[in-house]
N, C-alpha and C positions, 0 to 999 in steps of 0.2 A: 655450645649454643651455636645455631647456624643461621646465616641470611640465605633465606628462600626467596630467591629472586623469582617474582611472578610476571612480572613487565619491565621491559627497557625499550628507550627510545634514543635516536642519535639525532642531535640538533646542536643549534647554537646554546650558549650558555644559558641555562635555567637559573632564574632568580626568584620564581614564587611556585608554588605548587599547593593545589587545594584538591580534596576529594568531595565528589558529590555525594550527600548523605544515605541516599537511597540507590541511585542508579550506579552501575560499575564504570563511571566516568572519572576523570581526573583533569585539571586545568593545568596546564605550564604557561608562565609568563617568561617571554625569552628576553635575551639582553639586546637583541636585534629589531625589539618593538613588535613581534609577532605575540599573538596568543594561540596555543593549540588545545583543542578539546580532543581527548583520546579516552577510546573504549580498551580498558586495560584488560578485561577479560577477554575480549575478542583480538585485541591488539591492531586497532584499526583507528585511524586518525578521521574524527567525525567532522570537524570543522575547524577553519582557522579565521582568527578575527585580526584584523590589521588597520587600525585606527590612530593608535599611540605614535607620537613622533618621538623617537627615542626609546631605551630601555624601559619595559614593564617590570617594576619591582614587587608589586603587591598585587594579590589575587584571591578570591573566596567566593565561594558558594552561598548563597542565601538557605537557610535550614528548612524553609517549606516553600519559597515562591521559585518560578522558573527564571531567576535571576542569578547573575554573578556581578561583582564588582573588581574594578582593576585600577591601579593608579601607577605612574610613571614618571620619567623624568621630563614630561612636557607640562608638568605642575597640575595635570587634569586627573580627577577621578570621574570614571566612567561606569555606567550602569549599563548592562547588557542584558537582553531577553534571550536564552538559547534556543528558545523554541522558534521563534521569528528569526534568530540569527542575526540580529543587528542591534546596534547601540541605541538606547531608546533616550538616554539623555546624559548632560556632562555635567558636573559640578566642579565650578571654578572658584577659586580662593586662595588657594596656596601659592606662595612666592617662589618654591624651590623645588626640589625633586621630592616625590611622594613615595616613602619608601614601604609603607606596609598598609593595607585596608582590610577591615573587617566587618561582617554585619554582626547587629546584637540580635543574641538567640530571640528575644521576645519582640522588642520593640521596632519598630521602622527606621532605625537607626544604621547608620555607616560611622565608622572611626576611622581616622586616617592620620597617619605620621608623617612630618615631613621634614626636610632639610631647612625649613625657614623658620625652626626652633619651635613649631607649634602643633598642637594635636586641635585636630577638628572634627566634631560630631555633627554630622548632617542628617536630616530627615529627608529619606529617599522618597516618600510619597509627597511631601508640599515640595521637596527639591531645594530646600534652603539649608543651610548652616545656621545649627540652634546653640551652639556651643563652642568657643574657641580656647583652648587650654594653653595657657603661658607658663613660663616658670623654668623651663630648660633654657640652657646657655649655649647649647650646642646643636648640632643635628640630632633629633630625633629618630632613633633607629626602627622603633617597633612601639606599637601602642595597641591593647587588646581589652575587649570586654571581659568580665569575670562570668562563668557558664550559668550563675544563678543569683548573686550578689550585684547590687548597685555600685560596682567598683570598677576602675580602669587602672592598669598596670601600663607602665611606660618606662623604654630604655632609651638612654640617650649618650652621645658621645662627652658628655659632661662627667662622667664617670658615675653618673647615679641612676637609681632606679625610684620612680615615683609611683606612689599608690593613690589614686583619686576616688574621692566620695562624689555620686553622681545621682545621690537620691533625691537632691533637689530637684535635678532636671526631671525626672521621673516623676515628680509630685507636680510639676509645673505642666507637663505633657499632659497628665493625667486630668488636670483642672481646665485643659483647653487652652492655655495662653498661647499666643502666637508668636513665636521666636522671628528676631530679627536678624537678618544678616549684618555682622559686624565685622570691621576692620581690624588687624591687629592694634593699632595704636588705642582705638576706641575700647577695645577688649581689654588691654591693659588697665586703662582709666575705670572701666566698669568694676573690673576683679580688686582693683586697689579700694576702689570706693565702697565695694561690697565686703571685701575683708574687714574693713572698719566697721560695718554693721552688721556682719555675719548673714548676710542674705544672698549669699551668689549660688548658683545653680551648680558648679563643679568646686569643690576644694581640694587641695591637696591633704591626704590623711596620714601619710606617711613619705619620708624621702630616706631611702635604703642606701647608704654609702660604704664601701668596701672593695670596691674594684679599684684597680690603680691605672687603669686606662680605660677607653672608653666601652660603653656597654652595647653589645649589638642586638640582645634580644632577652625579653623577659614575659613570662606565662605563668599562669595559676595552674594551681592543681586541681582537676576536677571535682574535687570532693573536699580535700582537707584545705585547712587555712594556710597553705604554702605558695612561695613564689620561687621560682626558678628564673636565674639570669647567667648572662654569658657574656663574653667580650672580649677585647682585643689583649687583654691581659692573660688569655689561655686559660682561664680558671672559668668553672661552672660552679655557682653558686645557689646554696638553698638557704631561703630566708622564711621563717614562721611569724606569723603576726597574730594578735586578739585585738580586740575592740582598742586598746590604748596605746599599744606599742608594737614594733615590728624589730625583730632582730636575726642577725645572720647564725644559721644552724651549723653549716658544714660547708667545705669547698671541696670539689673535685679536680684533682690536678692530674694531667697526664698527656694532655694536648700539647703539641709543638709548635703551634701557630694561631692565628685568630680564630676563635670559636664563633661561628656565626649564627646559630641557631641550636635549640635545646628544648625538651619537651618531656612531660610525665607521661610514662606508658599508662594507656587508659584503662587497662586491666591487671597488670602485674605491677609488682615495687620495682619498677626500672625507671631509669633516666637515660634518654637518648640526646646524642648531642654529635653536631657534624663541624668540621672544622677545615680550613684552608690547608691544613697539613695531610689532605686526602685521605682522611679517616672519619668513620662513625662510630663513635665509642657508646658500649652500654655499660651503665653503672647501677650499682645496688643502692637503691633508695634509702634504707635503713642503715646500711653499712658504710655507704659513701665509697664504695669499692669499686675499683674496674672489673666487670666482668668479662667484656670479650670488646676485642676491636676490630673492626672490617675495614680493609684498605684499598683502595684504588691507586694503582701506580700512576695514572697520569690525570686524575680528575679532581679538582679541588671542590669540595661541597660548600653551597652556598645558601641551602635553605633545607627545610625538613618539617614533615606534617604527618599527623595520623589521622587514620579515618574515625570518626566518630563512633562507629559501633563496633567494626571489624578489627581483626587482629591484622591490619595492613598499614604500613608505613611507605612514605615517599619522599626521595631525597633527588634535589635539583643539583646538578654539578655542572662541569667546563663544557660537556659533550653531551649533555642530555638531561634525563631524570631514569629513576628506577624505581619502581613499586617492589616492595619485599615484605616479608614476615619473618619474624626471630625464631619461632618454633614450630613444629607439627602440630595442628590440632585436631588430628584423626584419633579419636580414644582407640588405645589397644582393647580388642574385644575378640571373645571366641564363642561358639555354642556348642552346647553338648544337650541334645534331645530338646527338652521343653524348657532348659536354663540358657540364660545369656550371663557369661561373666566378663565384665568390663572395669575399665581403671577410671574413676574419678575421685580428684582431690587427695592422691596419695593412698588411695584405698580401691582394694578390690571388692567390686560388689555383685551381688548376684540378683539377677531380674527374672522372677518366674512368669513365663508367657502365659499360661493358663489362668492365674490367678492374678497378675498385674502387680505383685508384691516384688518390693524392690529395698534391699537392705545392704549394709556393709557386711564383708566377710573378715577381711583381714588388711593391716595397716603395711605399706610398702615403705621401703627406704625414701625419705626427701632429703632434700638438699641442706646441707649444712648453714649455718649462718655466715653469710658475705659470701656463698658460691652458688653456683648454677646448675642444677641437674636436668637435662633434658626429661621429658615425659617417656614412659614406655611407648615402643613404636610397634611391636606385637606381641601376640600373646599365644600360648600353646596349652592344653588343658589335658590332663592324664586322668582319665575318670577311674582307673584301677587304683593308682595311688593316691588320688586328690590332691594334686599337686599341678601347678602351672609353672609355667616358662615364661619370663618377660623379657625382653629383648631392647636395648635402648642403645641410643648414640653415644653415651656417656663416655668418656675417657677412650675415644676412638672405637666405642663397640664393647659393649658388655651385657651379658645375661645374667638373671637372678633366678634361681630356683625358690620357689615359696611353696609349703605343705599348706593345704586348707585343713579348716576344721572338719572332723569327721562328721559331727552333729551341729548341723545350723541352727542357730539360736536367734539370729537376727542382731546379734551384738557385735562389736568389732572384737575378732580375737588376736591374740598374741601371734606374731608370726612364727614364733618358735624358731628351729635352726634351719637357716637360709643357708644357700650355698651361690657364690656370685664368682664370676670367671669372665676373662674377655672372650668375645666371641661375636661376632656382627649379626648372625642368625642362630636360632634353636629350635628345635621342634621334635616333638616325641614321635618315635616309629615303632615303639612297643611299651609292654607293660612296665617296663623299668628302664627302658633305654631311649635314649635322646641323640641326635644328631645336632652338633655344633659346627658352624662355617667359620673358619680361621681364613678372612678374607686376605691378611696381610702375608700370611704363609702359603695361601691357595690349598688350604687342606680342608678334609671333613674330619672331625673327630667326634666317634662314637663312644658315648659314655654309657654308665650307669647310675641307677640312683644312688647306691653306696659311693659312687665314684671311685669304683676300681677297674684296673686294667683298661684303660683307655686306648681305642685304637684309632688309627689314623688312616685315612684313604685320599689317594690322590685323584680328584676329579679329572674327568677326560677335556676338560677345556677349562679357561679363565671362569669362574663364578662370580657373579655379583650377588644374588641373594639363592636361599634354598626355601621350598615350599612344599607342604605335605602332600602325600598322595597315598593311595590304598595299599595297607599291608605294611611291607618293610620297605616299599620305594619312596622316593623323593623327588622333587621337581628340581632341577638345577636350572637356574635363569642365568644366561651368559649375555652378552651385548646384542648378539643379534638371533639368538634362538633359547629354546627351552628344552631340556634332555630330561627323559625320564629313565631315572638311576637306582638299579635296585643295591641297597644298602649291603645286603648279605652275601650277593654274589659280586658285588662290586663292578658290575657291567651296566653299560648303559643300553638300555631297551628301545627307545626310540627318541625322535628328535622332531621338533617342528621349527619353522622359521616364525619367530615373535619376537620384536627388537625392544629391548628394554623392559621387560616384564616388571611390573612393581607389586601387583595383587594377584591373587588365585582365588576362584570361588569353584567349588566342586557342588554338583548336584547331589541330592540327598543319597541316592543310592550309587554315588561314585561311578557313574557310568559316563558324565559327560563333565567337562572342564572348561571355566572360561579364563583366558590369561588376558590380564587387563594392563595395558600400557598407558602411557599419557593419552593419545589421542585414538587408541585403537584396541578393539576385544577381538580375539581370535578364540572362537568356539571349536573346541575337538572332542574327540571320544578319550576315553582313557587309555588308548593306546597312542594317543597324541595323532589321530588321523583327523586332519582339519574338515570342520563341516561348514564353516562360514567367517566371514570376517567382517565387522563392522567399524566402520571409521566416523568419528565425531571431529567438528573443528574446534571445540572448546574441551576442557580437561573433563576425563573422565575419572570419578572419585570412588565407586564401590558398585558392587554387584552381588545378585544373590538368586537362587533357582526356585521357581515355585514347585507344586507338587506334580505339575502338568509337563515340566522341563522346559519351561519357558524361563529365559533370563531376562531378569529386571534390573536396570543399571540407573545409576545417577550420574548425572554431570554438574555442572557448576547450578545450572538454572532449571533441570529438566529431570523428571523419573521417565525412562523409556522402557520399553520391550524389545526382545530380541527372539526371533525364532529360530532353530537351527537350521531352517532353510534360507535364512539369510534376510526375510523380512522383518523389518524393524518397525516403530511408532511410538509416539509420545502419549504418556498415560497422562501426565498431568505437570503443569508448571510449578516450581519451588521458589521461595524467596533467597534462602541461604543453603549451600550446600549441607546435605544430609549423608550419612553412611548408612548403606540397607545392612540388615542382619537377618530378617527372617518374612516371609510374605506367606499368609494363608487366609484362605477365605475373604478376600477383597480388604483384609487389613496389612497394611505393610509396617513392620517394626522397624525402627532405625533410631540411630544416634546422632545428636547434632554435636558441634565444636565444642559445647558447655558439657558434653557427658550425658546429657539428659537422652532418657528414653522416650520416644515419641510414637506414636499409632497413627498412622495417616490412612485414610479410607481412600481406595482407589477402585475404579471402575475396569475390570477385567474383561469385559464383553467384547472388546476388538481381538484382543489376542487370542480369545478363546474362541472366538469365531473363525478366525483365519486358522487357526489349529484344527479345528472342526474339518474345515475346508480341505487342509493338506492331508487329514487322515480319512476323508470321505466319510465322516459320520454325519450323515445329511440328517439325521433325525435330531441331533443336536443343534446343527444349523437351523432346522425348522423352529426349533424350540427358543433358540435366540431370535430368530426374526418375530416371533410372536409375543415374546415378553420383555423386549428391549427396546430401547431408543437408539437403536445403531443406526445413525444416519450420516451424512457429511460426504462431500466430494471425494476424500481420499479413499473411503470405502468402495464407492461407486468405480473409481478409476481401478483400485486393486481388484475388482471383481472382473471388471473388464479386460484388464492386461493378463489374468490367469485363466480366462476362458469360462467364466460364469456369468456370461449378459443376462441368462434368464433370472439368476438370483439378482443382479443389479435392478433387474427391473423393478422388484419387489420395493426397492429402495427410494425411486424416483417419482418426485412429484411434478416436476417440470415436464410440460408435452414434448418439447422437442427432445430432451433427453430420452424421453421414454419410445419416442418414435425412433431415435437412431437405435437403441438398446433392442427395440422388438425387431428391427430388421435384421439386426445382427444376430440375434438366437433364432430367427425366422419364426416368429409369432406373428404372423400375417393379420390376426384378430387383433391383438393389442395395436398394431400398426395402423391397420384401417380408423379403429377408434380414436387413436391420436390425431391422425392425419384430419378426420373430421373436426377434432377440436380446433387444429391450428388452421385448417382450411385455407392454405397459400398455394398457389400454384406450384412452387417450387418442390413443395413438399409431395404433393400429388403426383408430380413428374417422376420422383423419387421412388415413390411408392408404386407406381405403374409398371417402373422398369423392374423392379425388385419383383412384383406379384407376376409380370411375364416370364422372368427367369425361372420361376418356381412352378410356371404352369397354372397358376389362378386366374383364368381366363376372364372369369365373372368379376374378381377383385380389378383386374387390369381395365377391363370395360369401364367399371364404376368409375375408376379415376379418370378415363380419358372423358367420361362424361362429366364429370366435375369441373374440368379446364377446359370443356369444349374443344377437344383436339379432335376435329370431324377427319382429318387426313388418316391419322391414326386408327380412328373407329373404322374407319371404310377398310383399312389394311388388314386391322383384326378381324373383321366378319369376313375378309376375303380368303385368308389363310387358314379360317376354320370352316369354311364353305356355308356360312349363313347367308344365303341369297337373300331370304326374306328382310334381313334387318338392312341389307345392302340396298334393297329396293326402297326401304323407308329413308335411308341415308340420301337416297338419290332424290326423293321427293323433298327431302329438307334441304339438301341443296339448291333446289328449284326454288322454294320459297325464301329461302336466304338471298338468292340472286347472284350465288357464288358460282360462275360459270365454269372456273376450273375444276373445283370439287364436283359440280355436275358432270362435266366431260370424263372425270377420272372414275366416278361411280359407275356412270355408262358404260365405261371401258371393261370395268371389273364384271359386269353383270352381262357384257356382250349384247348390250341393247343398241344396235345400229340406229334405230331410229331417233332415239333420245340424243345419239354423239351428232347427228345430221342436224337435230332441232339446236343443239346446244350450239355447234358452228355457225348456224344462221343467225341465232339470236347474239352470237358475238360480233356479226358483222363480216364473218370469215365465208362471203358466199362462195367464193372458187372450191374451198376447201368442203364446204358443206356439197355443192353440186357434185364434185367430185366422188366423195366418200357414197353419195346417194346412187350415181350412176354406178359405181364398181359395185355395189352389193345388191343392184337390181331395183331399187326404189324409184321407178321411172316416174311417178306421180309428184314424189317430193323434187326429184330432180327439175322436172319441167316448172314445177311453181317458183324453185329456186331460180331458176334460169330467167323466168318472165320477171320476177321482182327485182333481178339485176339488171335487166335491160339489155341482154345479149342476145344476138342471132345464134341459134344453134348452128349455122354454116361457119361461124367464127371460131368455134371450139375445135381444137385440133388435139390429138395424141391421147386421146382417151384409152385407159387399158381394157381388155377385153372381159366383160362381165362373167363370162361363163367360166372363166379360170380363176376367179376371184374366190377367196375364202375369208370367212370372217375371223380374226385374230382375237384371243380373249386369254387372260390367264388359265392355268391349268387348274382344275377342279380337285381339291383334296379326295385321296382315295377313299378315307372314311371321315365323310364329314361328322363332327363332333361340336354343333353350336352351343349345346345347352351343357356340356361336362367339362369341368376341368380334367387336364391333363393327369394321367393317373399316377399314384403315389403307393411307395409303400408303405403297407398298414403296421406301423410301429406302436409299440404302447408308450405312453407319454411319461417323460421323466417326473421325479418328484416336483420339481419346482415349474412346471409346465403347466400343472392343473390349477385350479383355482382354490387351492385350501385356504382353511380361513385364519387370517392374520389377525384377528379382534381388530382392536382399535388402530393398531400400526399398519393396516393393509392400505394398498395404494390402489383402490379400485377405479373405477370410470366417474367422470365428473356427474354429479347430481344431475337427473332428467335423463343420462343416458344408459345405454346398455352395451354389455359385450357384444360381439359379432355371434359367438358360440350361443348367447342367450336369444336370438333374435327370432327364433322359429316361434316362440310363445309370444312375441309382440304382435300389435295390432297392425294390418297393413297400411303403410304411410306413415307411420310414426314418426319418421325421420324428416319428413320433407321440412319443416320447420326449420330444420338444421342444414338443408342445402342451399344451393345457389341457382338451381335450374327454375323455381317458381313454378312449379307443377300443380296445376287444379285437381283438385278431389275427383273432379268428374271425368280426369282422363288417366288416372292411377289404376285403377281396378280394371280386370279384363277376365272374360270366361276361361275357363280352364283349358288347357291346349292351345290357346292361343299366344301371339306374341311371340316371344323369344322360342317358346317351344312347350312340350305340355307340363315337362318337370322343369323345377327349380333346384339350382344348385344348394346343398345343405347349408345352412346360415345366411341365407341371401332371399329368405321368405318376405321379409319386410322391406327389402330395397325396391323402390320404385322402378319400374320397367320402363325406362324413359322413351324407348322405341317400340314396345310391344303392344300397343294397345291397336285394337282393330279399327279400321277405317280411316278416313283422311284427316282426321282431327288429332293423330297421335303425337304429330310434331309438336304441339302446344306445348308440351312441357320443357322444350328448350327454351323457353324463354324469348323467342325471337321479337315478340311485340309487347312491351311494356304494358299496353293499354288492356292488355287480356283479352283482345278481340280477334283472336286468332283463329278461334273455332268457327266464330260467325263469318270471318273472311272466307276462309276455306268453303264453308258450306255454302256461300254465294258465290264463289267460283265455281264449285261442281254444279250447283245449279244452272248458271249462266251457260256452262260449258254444256249441259246436257241440251239447253234451249237453243244455242248457236254456236257457230264455229270459232267466233272471236269475242273476246270479254277484254275491255279496255281496262289496264291497270289501275288500281287504287293512287291518287296521289300520296306520295311519301311527304314525312315532315323535314321540313329545311333543317340541316344540320345547324345552321345558325341561330335559328331559335332553340335548338336544343341546348346550345353552349349556353345561351342567355338563361334558359330555366336551369341550367344545373350549377350555375356560380353566382354566387353575389360579390364576385371581387370586381373592382374597376377594369383591370386589365381584360378581363375575358370578356365584358361588355363591350368595350373597345374593339376586341376581335372580331365579336358578333355585328360590329357596325352600329351598335347603340350608343351614339357618342354623347347624346343628350343625358341619356339615364346613367352614363358612366362620369359625366360631369358633377351630375346631381350626387351620386354617391362620394366623389371625391370632396364636393363642397361640404357635406355632411359628415364625412369621417375624418378629414384632414383640413377643413377649413380653407381649402384653396379657393383663391380669389381671381387670380391672373391665371389664365392658361395658355398665354402666347408662348411661354417657354416650353409648354408640353406639347404644343403643335405636332413639330416634327416627329415625336414618339408616339402620338396618336395614329398617325398616316404610316408609320414603319410598322407598328404592332397589326393593324389592319391588314396591310400589304402582306406581311410575313406569315399570316395564318391561313393563306391559301395558295395553291398552287396552279399553274395553267398549264393545261396537257391538250395537245393537239392530235384528236384521236386519228382524222384522215386526211390526205392533202387537200388545201382549199377550203376546209372548213373551219369554222370558228372554234376556238380554244373552249375546252371544259374547264370550268373553274372547280377545282378539287380542294375542299377543306382539309387543312392538315391538324393532326390530332397531336395533342401533347403525351399522350399515353397510347399509341395505336395497337400494342400487344394486350394490356392489360384491359382496353376498355371494350370488352365484349359486350357488354349491357349498355343500351343508350342512356340510362342515366349515369354513366361513366364517361360520355364523350366530354371532352374539354379540349379548346383550342392549343394549338401549339403556341408556345412561349419563347421569346426571343431575350428577354431579360431575365435571368437565374442567378440563382448563389453563387455558382462556381464562376460565372463572369464578372459578377460584382468583387468577390475577393480577388481576381485578378487585377481588376481596375484599383481596388485598393493599394495593392502592390505598387502599381505604377505610381499613385499619388505618394507612396511612402519614398520612392526611389527619387521623384523629384523633390520631396522636402528634404531629403538628405543631402541632394547635390545643391540645395539653395536656390531652386528655380520655382522661387515661391509663386510667381504668376501662373506658370503652367501647374503647379500643383493646386493653387485654388481653383482654376478651371476643372481639373480633373475630381476634386473633391465636389465640387457645385454639381458636376453631372452624373457623378456618383449618388449625390444625394436625390437629384432629380428621378434617378432610375429606379431607386428603391422602391418609390410608388407602386412601379409595375411587376416588381418580384412578387411570386406566388411561392408560400411554403407549403410542402409536402406534409411536415410533420409540426409539432408544437416547438421542438428543437430548434428547427428551421427559421421559425417565427421569430424565436426568441435572439437568433445568430443576425437576422436583418434589422431588429430593434439595437442590437449592439453596434452593427455598422452603421445605422443612424445616427447614433450616439457620438461615434468616432469621426463622421464626416463633420457634423455639427462644430466638434472642439477645434478640429483642424482648420475649418474656415473660417471661425472666430480667430484662432491663434494666427493663422496666416494674415488675415486682413488686420490685427493688430501690428504684425511685423512690418506689414508694407506702408502702413501709416508711419511706425516709427522710421522707415527708411525714408519716407517722404519729408518728416519734420528734420532729420538729419542734415538735408541738403539746405535747409533754410538758415537765416542768421541764428546764430547760437547765442541769443539774450538769455536771462533767469527763465522766462516763462518756457521757450522751447527746450532748454536743457531741462527743466524739471520735467516737461512732458515727454522727452525721450527716455528718461529714466523711469518715468511711471509706466510707459508703453512696453518697456522692457522687463519690468517687473510683474507687469499684468500678462504677458506673454507665459511665465513660467507657470502661471496657475491653470492654463488651459490642459485637458488631461490627454496630454499626447504620449506616444510610444517612448519607452526608457531611454533610448537612444537620443530621441530628439528633445527629450525633457533635458538630459545633460547637456544638448547644444544649447537649448534654451537658458539654461542657468549660467553657462559659461559667457554667454552675450551679456546677460543681465548683469553678473559679477563684472565684468571688463567695463560694462556701461557706467555702473554704479560707479567703480573707483575711478574711472576717467574723471567724472564730476565731483568727486571728491564726496561722495554719500557712502562713507565709509562703514556705518553701522548696515545699511542694506546690502554693501558688498560682502561684508562678512557672513551675513545671514545665508545669502546666495551660495557662498563657497561650502558653509556648514550643510546646507541641502545637497549639495553637490555630492559632497564626501558621503554621505548615506546612501548613494546610489551605487558606491562601489565603482568609480571611474578608473580609466587605465592609471599605471603608476606615476607617469610623468603629470597627468593632469590633476591627480590627487595631492602630487607634491606642490603644484603650484598652488591648488586651493589651500593646502594648509600653510603656505607662506602668506597668503592672502588674507586668512584667518588672524594670523599673527601679527601683520601689519596692521589690519583693521581694528583689533582689540586695544592695540595702543592708542587710537584715535576714534574711540567709539560714538561716532556722531556723524550726522548728515548735513553737509553744507548748502544743501536745496529743500526746501519745504513740499518734499515730495508726498502725495495723498496715498501712502501705501504703508498697510499694518499686517504682516503677515498672520499674526496672532488674533487677527478679528476677521472670521469667516466671510467670505463674500463671493458673489458669482459676478461675472463680467456682463455689462449692458452690452448686446451686440451691434447697435447703433451707435454709441456715445463713447464705447471703449473706456467706461469707467465703472469702478466696483457700485456693486448695490449689496450694502451688508446685510448681514443677516437680522431680519425684523423689520425692514424698511418695504414699503409700497413696490410690487414688480408685477408684471404681467409676462405672458409668455406666448410663442408660435404654437398654433396647434399641430403643427405637423413636426418640426425639427425642434421642438421645446427650447428653442434659444431663449435666454432672458433679456427682457427690456425695461427701461423705466416708464413710468405710467403716461409721461407725455407722447410716447411714440404708439401709444394703443390705435388700433384701426387701421396704421400703416400698414404698407407689403414690408415682409421679413426681409432683413438685410443677407441672412443667411442662405434661405431656400429661394427666396425671390417669388415665389407664388402663394404663399399663405397670408392670411390677415392676422395681423398682430392682436392678440387677445379675442378673437372669435371663437365661438362655442363649436365644439365638435366631440363626437362619439368615439374617435380613435380607430386608426386604419386598420382595415380588415386584411389579413396576410394569409389566411389559410382559404383553399378554393372550395372546402366544404361547406355547403348552405346551412348546415344545423343551426 
């Protein structure tokens, strides 16, 4: 028998351990007062719980709830929630150390044993003690519930073990009786009287006497009427009981020091015990003989526990804990063709994969009575001789040869003549030959079935194990490598680095092999050439190859796959470890730890898809895409990483991801489609860059038009030689009044007259005159001179006009305004076309079509999805006009925003939201024909635009509509006094416009400042700049926090009140921002109320300390702790309240504040002080002053009187900050925000600028 250590920790002395019933967790209670929660499967510390004062001796998980219970030397039983990671309540009543605590398997009960000579049963739901079991006369070291019956067993240092009947308690609980808290003396009186009339809830059923010294532990057998006990007399005793009596069955002797705990093996007839003699011993239950002793040289053992379902045990010792199991649970098994041979219950069984039949074949050797025989570790089958070799660890390593019956009848056959000998491993290498590893002598022994003429071979290195290989070859596993060795030639053929290989899995054709270590799999060819290596963080249990040469392997909690190229993934999750034996057609055959054959359904789609990609089997890839639900970010990332973005595009439904993938694989049609769906400037910008890089001029033009990138459009038309559209850009810039763009387009076109007009309109008369004079435009130069009021004689240094030459950009050699740049004509790949995906396809959104299909669409069909507001009357044009006679393929339905004939073409740019651009241009053209000058139409004041675009008060203030803004604030937030808001009104109004001096000695122009100057390309998007925003509010909040931490309460009050007032003017861009603003509002309210309470407390403390003032002082300190402050400030308020209450001898309140302080996990020195405070206050649990404070009765604080308003009492509130008030303060101004009327009706503050 071996102790197989699965997990070990190093820590202080462990006094208690407990397994979680379902998760791979274990709790350890330490002598230093800490509780540790470990994941023993991953080997990581999950959490540490530290609230006990002194050693923690008892620990236990609840069987179904997210709870655990602990008991320690601080006399307390604590119940914890491990999900929230905090103690939810404490059960107090014991008067001495608590030794053990356990949950009842069904009832909401906890049992605790204590050195106060009592056992208590608690109802953890009502948090009351429902029974006190008295009768022991010394320390009660242990008490446990029976797994199924209404019994309790207890062990005591009075040398007795008692069995208690709690059926009366169950009946009383079922009847709905309300148990009462009882003290030990009253419990004894009740028990004495109850015994007289036989009506007690808990009675002693048996008293077991036989130990000669104190008993440390007692426990029930899980299924049999047995009790196990151990004690300081170094003995482990077994007791049997029936309905009427209990008696001692036998005693296990062998320990040399106190035995601290013992238990029954949950699945085998074993007893485990641990002792201060530094050993764990395993005993046979039936024979009461010692089977095995496991010794540690330095550590005394203190506790022992078993997992409720798994073959796992845990023991706590002086330097930590260890998790172990006593025997291997992997069934010995082997496969031949369609049959599985495996060992279960001392029988070799045969499982037929095709029919599912399973039956025993032959019995194997079992352990003699009173002895232990390890189960077989490996099996090797010889189909020629119909015999098997079983290897086990018995007697240092032995193998056994069993002949199987020639005719399988389904009945257990006699084993016949068997052969057994020493050997660590044994495998068949031929028809009648097998190889045995003698690990002690480090030699290979080749034997034949008649066992004649054995030959020995010296291996080339120190061998740990041997495994089968093709033909007469075997694999030799050393500590650092695996060697392919030919037994016939006695030569090493190949070697590969693979440390500590434990198992080997060959593919069906023996061409590939997987070498399994504890955390690593090395995949190699049959010549041991490494193909790949897979590393796992948890233990690898087994592996098997499928028919397509994909390796499937199992870990402790997953079934995974690995390709020979190194890719791996998860197939499914498993609850308990399994051992894979075969995979075929989606059926995974495996063995569990009980030796049962299971068939699991798996989905091989993912690894078949990846395998098809690797082998370039694209027909199968298409078939999988059409017929499977292969989705997920991992598949998309895999395809993108391995150079298949066009395939990943078929799996993606998110527009953003599709856009990126389409650009990556060069599918500009889908990129255009998704850009339209997203319709954000950043995506159009990226699309335009990629389109220009690939020479898709029309796509780049469309993207520039969508984002109204006028400068880029002009440059694009310039480099493509499209002078016609450059002229329209010039006209458009004139309409927009963009002088810079107008001058640039005039420069691109070489239009000197328009350049002169642009300079003149810009007020640059000197430059306009010089330009006109230089290029011979005498009439224009003269009119400019006259307009400027300058005499011609005053002008000097003019250049010679005869030598002047017009500068303009070079014209393209081959203008191509209508054609994309030439591309090579290549055939489309299999995944670039629109092949049918059935229901799995990810096509365009409903109502939209691909760019490739736009030729059949109606002209202007996409107008509703655009942002250009193009009228139907401007979208069509005669053939051969606009951008040119021909249209690029796939763009027939894209509206030509610049190609319409006539002066009304620019209407498609949405310059005027009123849709009157056509009429205005027509009027201008008509007036220009009738006269030389037409007065411009008056525009719309931007302040009026702001007022129309937003219903938020701050935007109305910026527009100058103070009265309207005040009405909005009265209706939305009940604002009654605007005196405090007057400076903010003026500041907002002033900050929304800038003064710009255009020329010397001229009056400054007032320029409105927009909140979003880049995005506000449409009039409906114009909004004023804001000076109050969420970022500055958060900075101001940090200032308030710092002032509060530094105890500058007056400064902090001013900061939070200013912030509270400024939040009225903060505008949210999104709903999430609006939510954050409301949270800031709540924070400011709580801090203003809390600081006001603290300032009043400081004022009261300076007055005479009579009873009334002292009472008010304690009350205010208590109320301060109920304001919703930041955690560090809440700790400070609790410390202040604790000290204030203690100073005025309000011990009950001080203890409550200390307990709340501990729940917030303060610094160690603060926590120590709080614990001392609780200890002192528990002794004098009373308040010397009649304070009006009850923490258990929910209340809110009146912001005016600073007194509690309990739940159910009448109250009113401020409509803006939501501060609560008593009814007598209604209609007054709020004490918190100072601007709203208490109790006023309001609709709620609007935080979003959208007018919807």
